[in-house]
C-alpha positions in Angstrom: 0.3 9.8 -12.8 3.0 10.7 -10.4 5.6 8.0 -10.0 6.5 6.9 -6.6 9.4 9.0 -5.2 11.4 6.1 -3.9 11.2 4.4 -7.3 12.1 7.7 -9.1 15.2 8.1 -6.9 16.3 4.6 -7.6 15.9 5.1 -11.4 17.7 8.4 -11.2 20.6 6.9 -9.4 21.5 4.2 -12.0 24.8 4.8 -13.6 28.4 5.4 -12.9 29.6 7.4 -9.9 30.2 11.0 -10.8 33.8 11.6 -11.6 33.9 15.4 -11.7 32.5 16.8 -8.5 33.4 19.4 -6.0 31.9 17.4 -3.1 34.1 16.3 -0.3 31.6 15.0 2.3 30.2 11.5 2.9 27.8 11.7 0.0 27.4 8.8 -2.5 26.5 10.5 -5.8 25.4 8.5 -8.8 24.7 9.6 -12.3 22.0 8.3 -14.6 22.3 8.2 -18.4 20.5 11.5 -18.6 23.1 13.2 -16.4 20.9 13.2 -13.3 22.9 12.8 -10.0 21.5 11.6 -6.7 23.0 11.9 -3.3 21.2 9.8 -0.8 23.1 10.8 2.3 24.7 14.2 2.3 25.6 14.2 6.0 26.7 11.9 8.7 24.4 9.7 10.8 22.9 6.2 10.5 19.3 7.3 9.9 18.4 7.2 13.6 18.5 10.3 15.8 17.8 10.9 19.5 14.1 11.4 18.8 13.8 8.5 16.4 13.8 8.0 12.7 15.1 10.9 10.7 12.7 12.8 8.5 13.5 12.8 4.8 13.6 15.8 2.5 14.0 15.4 -1.3 15.8 18.4 -2.9 15.9 18.8 -6.7 18.6 21.3 -7.6 20.9 22.6 -10.3 24.2 21.0 -10.9 26.2 24.1 -9.9 25.1 23.9 -6.2 26.2 20.3 -6.3 29.4 20.3 -8.4 30.8 23.3 -6.4 30.4 21.3 -3.2 28.2 24.0 -1.6 25.6 21.5 -0.6 28.2 19.6 1.4 28.7 22.7 3.5 24.9 23.4 3.9 23.1 20.1 4.1 24.9 18.4 7.0 24.2 21.4 9.2 20.5 21.4 8.3 20.3 17.6 8.8 21.8 17.9 12.3 19.6 20.8 13.3 16.3 19.2 12.1 17.1 15.5 12.6 16.6 15.1 8.9 18.2 13.4 5.9 18.4 15.3 2.6 18.2 13.3 -0.7 19.6 15.5 -3.4 18.7 15.1 -7.1 21.2 17.2 -9.0 20.0 18.1 -12.5 19.8 21.0 -14.9 17.3 23.6 -13.6 14.7 22.6 -16.2 14.8 18.9 -15.2 14.8 19.9 -11.5 11.7 21.9 -12.0 10.1 19.1 -13.9 10.9 16.7 -11.1 9.1 18.9 -8.7 6.2 19.5 -11.1 5.7 15.7 -11.1 5.5 15.7 -7.3 8.9 13.9 -6.9 10.6 16.5 -4.8 9.7 18.5 -1.7 11.7 21.7 -2.6 13.8 23.0 -5.4 17.0 25.2 -5.5 17.4 26.6 -9.0 18.6 29.6 -11.1 16.3 30.5 -14.0 13.8 33.1 -12.8 11.6 32.9 -15.9 11.1 29.1 -15.4 10.7 29.6 -11.7 8.0 32.2 -12.3 6.2 29.8 -14.6 6.4 27.1 -11.9 4.8 29.6 -9.5 2.1 30.7 -11.9 1.1 27.2 -12.6 0.6 26.7 -8.8 3.3 24.0 -8.4 5.5 26.1 -6.1 4.8 28.5 -3.2 6.8 30.8 -1.0 9.7 31.4 -3.2 12.7 33.1 -1.6 15.9 34.7 -3.0 18.9 32.8 -1.6 22.2 33.9 -3.3 23.7 35.0 -6.6 26.8 35.0 -8.7 27.1 35.5 -12.5 27.8 33.8 -15.8 31.1 34.2 -17.7 32.2 33.4 -21.2 35.1 30.9 -21.1 37.4 29.9 -23.8 41.0 28.9 -24.8 43.8 31.3 -24.1 44.7 31.8 -27.8 41.1 33.1 -28.2 40.6 32.3 -32.0 37.4 34.4 -32.2 39.0 37.4 -30.6 36.4 38.1 -27.9 38.6 38.7 -24.9 37.6 41.9 -23.0 34.4 42.5 -25.0 31.9 44.5 -22.9 28.7 42.9 -24.4 27.9 39.2 -24.2 25.8 39.5 -27.4 28.7 40.9 -29.3 31.0 38.0 -28.1 28.4 35.4 -29.1 27.8 37.0 -32.5 31.6 37.0 -33.1 32.0 33.4 -32.1 29.2 32.4 -34.6 30.6 34.6 -37.4 34.0 33.0 -37.0 32.5 29.6 -36.6 34.7 29.0 -33.6 33.7 25.8 -31.7 31.2 26.5 -28.9 30.2 23.7 -26.5 26.6 24.1 -25.1 25.2 22.2 -22.2 22.0 21.6 -24.3 20.2 20.3 -21.2 17.5 22.9 -20.4 19.5 23.9 -17.4 19.5 27.5 -16.1 22.9 28.0 -17.8 21.5 26.6 -21.1 18.4 28.9 -20.8 20.7 31.9 -20.3 22.9 30.8 -23.2 19.9 30.6 -25.5 18.6 34.0 -24.3 22.0 35.5 -25.3 22.0 33.9 -28.7 18.5 35.2 -29.3 19.5 38.7 -28.2 22.5 38.6 -30.5 20.2 37.6 -33.4 21.9 34.3 -33.9 20.4 30.9 -34.4 23.4 28.7 -33.4 23.8 25.7 -35.7 26.4 23.8 -37.7 29.5 21.8 -36.9 30.9 24.6 -34.7 28.0 24.4 -32.3 28.0 21.3 -30.1 25.2 20.4 -27.7 26.4 17.7 -25.3 23.5 17.3 -22.7 25.9 17.4 -19.7 26.3 19.2 -16.4 28.5 22.3 -16.0 31.6 20.5 -14.8 31.6 18.1 -17.7 30.9 20.9 -20.2 33.8 22.9 -19.0 36.1 19.9 -19.3 34.9 19.1 -22.8 35.2 22.7 -23.9 38.7 22.8 -22.5 39.7 19.6 -24.3 38.2 20.8 -27.6 39.7 24.3 -27.4 36.2 25.6 -27.4 34.2 28.4 -25.9 31.3 27.9 -23.5 29.1 29.8 -21.0 29.6 28.9 -17.4 28.4 30.0 -14.0 31.3 31.6 -12.3 31.1 29.3 -9.2 31.6 26.1 -11.1 34.3 27.6 -13.2 36.2 28.7 -10.1 35.8 25.3 -8.5 37.0 23.6 -11.7 39.7 26.0 -12.9 42.7 24.0 -11.5 41.7 21.1 -13.7 41.4 23.1 -17.0 43.3 25.6 -19.0 40.3 27.6 -20.3 40.2 31.3 -19.2 37.4 33.8 -18.5 37.4 36.0 -21.6 34.2 38.0 -21.0 33.3 38.9 -17.5 29.9 39.0 -15.9 28.5 41.8 -13.7 30.4 40.8 -10.6 33.4 42.2 -12.4 31.8 45.0 -14.3 30.4 42.9 -17.2 26.9 43.1 -18.7 23.9 42.6 -16.5 22.5 40.0 -19.0 25.0 37.6 -17.4 23.4 37.9 -13.9 22.7 34.6 -12.1 20.4 34.7 -9.1 19.3 31.6 -7.3 15.9 30.9 -5.6 14.4 28.2 -3.4 10.8 27.1 -3.8 8.8 24.5 -1.8 6.4 22.3 -3.7 2.8 23.3 -3.2 1.1 20.8 -0.8 -2.3 21.6 -2.3 -1.0 20.0 -5.5 0.8 17.1 -3.8 -0.4 16.4 -0.2 2.3 13.8 0.3 5.2 16.3 0.0 7.1 17.1 3.2 6.0 20.7 3.2 6.9 21.4 6.8 10.5 20.2 6.3 10.7 22.0 3.0 9.8 25.3 4.7 12.3 24.5 7.4 14.9 24.1 4.6 13.9 27.5 3.1 14.2 29.0 6.6 17.6 27.5 7.1 19.0 28.7 3.7 17.7 32.2 4.3 18.6 32.5 8.0 21.7 34.3 9.2 23.4 30.9 9.8 22.6 29.6 6.3 23.6 32.9 4.7 26.9 32.9 6.6 27.7 29.4 5.4 27.1 30.5 1.8 29.1 33.7 2.2 32.0 31.7 3.8 32.1 29.0 1.2 35.2 29.2 -1.1 37.0 27.0 -3.6 40.5 27.6 -4.8 40.6 30.7 -2.6 37.6 32.4 -4.2 34.1 33.0 -2.8 31.6 31.3 -5.2 28.2 32.7 -4.1 27.0 35.8 -2.5 23.9 35.5 -0.2 21.1 38.0 -0.7 18.2 36.7 1.4 18.6 39.2 4.3 17.5 42.7 3.6 16.3 45.6 5.7 14.2 46.9 2.8 11.1 45.1 1.4 11.8 42.5 -1.2 8.2 41.4 -1.9 8.9 40.5 -5.5 10.9 37.5 -4.5 7.7 35.6 -3.5 5.8 36.1 -6.8 6.5 36.1 -10.5 8.4 39.2 -11.5 5.6 40.5 -13.8 3.0 40.1 -11.1 1.2 43.5 -10.8 1.9 43.7 -7.0 5.5 42.7 -7.1 8.7 44.3 -8.2 7.2 45.3 -11.5 4.2 47.2 -10.1 2.8 49.6 -12.6 4.9 48.0 -15.3 2.9 46.9 -18.4 5.6 45.0 -20.3 8.1 42.2 -19.8 10.9 44.7 -20.8 9.9 47.0 -17.9 10.0 44.0 -15.5 13.4 43.0 -16.8 14.7 46.5 -16.3 13.6 46.4 -12.6 15.2 43.0 -12.2 18.4 44.2 -13.6 18.4 47.3 -11.3 17.8 45.0 -8.3 20.7 42.7 -9.3 23.0 45.7 -9.8 22.1 46.8 -6.3 22.9 43.4 -4.9 26.3 43.5 -6.5 27.0 47.0 -5.1 25.9 46.0 -1.6 27.4 42.5 -1.4 30.4 42.1 -3.7 33.7 43.5 -2.4 35.4 45.9 -4.7 38.5 43.7 -4.8 36.6 40.5 -5.7 
């Protein structure tokens, strides 16, 4: 049975106030024992607008959109335009999708296309849209005990870390980053285990800090690393595709409303308004203009003159980007090519 959303948010908000956050607005984030963060008021206002009580939208999202402070730039603008209030549940992507699967969110903003596709195939999500992208990077201590700096393949870097048994800190939380990490270990033919491999079940900001304090390696989305880098000494040792690195380190984000046919009580109209806002010229400009420590963190990709039908449906759907493709490998190849095109079209050469 679906738990009441109000009770869920109260449970998710139990815990200490988040210490490491890129947020600078009037939010009141809290963190539960499982690392979930809730933000019950991401913009100004007392809950009353000129036209009466504000509508409420529950957003379940990955920690990178929260920890970088991006939502503090986006949500208050949306709230003002639509006389609304956004309640943000910040979790790993897997947990955010599960929250929506249980009917306890109206919309999700996440970054694990395989898990997103499963969510769509099961009928829990509808009308998916591409929103933005960045990439993943392999981060570690400047003395680089495993000797991976400058490697061109992420799989080679991971295999070298494992062979040398250099400490690696994993989020271990079923987040989009954790899913990507496990995919790379698998592609490298490594089953990570032993004292050198530490799963901590924390968000990206906390993971970067713990890896830094331990002199360890970790996988990070570039946005959170850039927002956190003034507080740590760890360096990017293997670049992602934004800087010529392997496409396996791609990191696209999608937004998906929860299917009202599954949960009639979701605020579907407001969820669709949020999708429209994120993918509008105004929302895309906010994303493009958002920086931390002098660096752009995300690159918008919702607006395109050419058809992007595949964003709405699972990538292996026969009518989508993988039309006429009979295998998952072919679908992945098309997805990689699309990402490379996004990088070429949207990322400045001097980034």
